N, C-alpha and C positions, 0 to 999 in steps of 0.2 A: 275418297273419304279421308285419306291421310292429310291433305291440306287443311281440311276443316278442323281436324283434331289438333294439328299444329297451330292453327290460328287461335283456337280455343285455349290451348296451353299457353301460348304467348300472352294472350289477354289475361289469363289467370295470374301469370307471373308478374305482369305489370301491376295488376290489382293488389297483389301481395306487397310488392315494393311500395306502392302508394300508401298502403295501410301502415307499413313499417315506418315510413317517413312522415306519417300523419298528415298527408296532403289529400286534397280532393281531386278527382279526375277533372280534366280541363272543361268538360261540359257534362251536364246531366245526361245519363245514358239515353233516355227517351228522346231528348232534343237532338242529340248527336245522331241517333239512328234515323230520325225523321229528316234531318238535314242531308244525310247520305242518300236516303231514298229520293229526296228532291233532286239531288245532283244526278243520280242515275236516270230518273224520269226526264229531267230537263235535257239531258244529252240526246234523248230520242225525239224531241220536238221537231227539230230540223229535218231528220230523215223521214219522219212520218209526214210532215208538211210537203216535202218534195214528192213523195209518192202520191199523196192526196191530190196535189195540183197537176201531177204528171199523168194522172189517170191510171196509175198502177194499183194493185190490190194492197190496201193498207192492212186488212185483216191477216193475210198470209204473212206479211212482214212482222206484225205484232206477235204472231205465234212462233216465228222462227228467230229472225235476227234480233228483234227487240227483246223477246223473252230470254234468249240466251245471254244477251248483254246484261240485262237487269237482274235476272235470277242466277246467272252463272250456269255453266254446263254441269248438271248434276251427274255424279258417277253412276254407272249402271253395273249390272252383274258381269258383263264382259270385261269392263275395266279392271274389276277386282281379280278376275281369273287370269288376265294376261300380265299383271304386274307381279314381280317377285316380292315376297314379303320381307 
């Protein structure tokens, strides 16, 4: 959870700096996010195609390797208990 909060804080800081300098962000947020999603999904086209043509299970890959890459590994309760605060 800490990396997500740090990322949010960094984004907020950059937004405040942009506002103070009276400049606009390089890309409208929605377009930027859609572009990033396209990059993440595009990276998975080749691995999925290789598995599809190789006769391997595509569904299991989508649930594990692809999902972890696109969505990131989400923190779970065990991670929070094992990390020092």
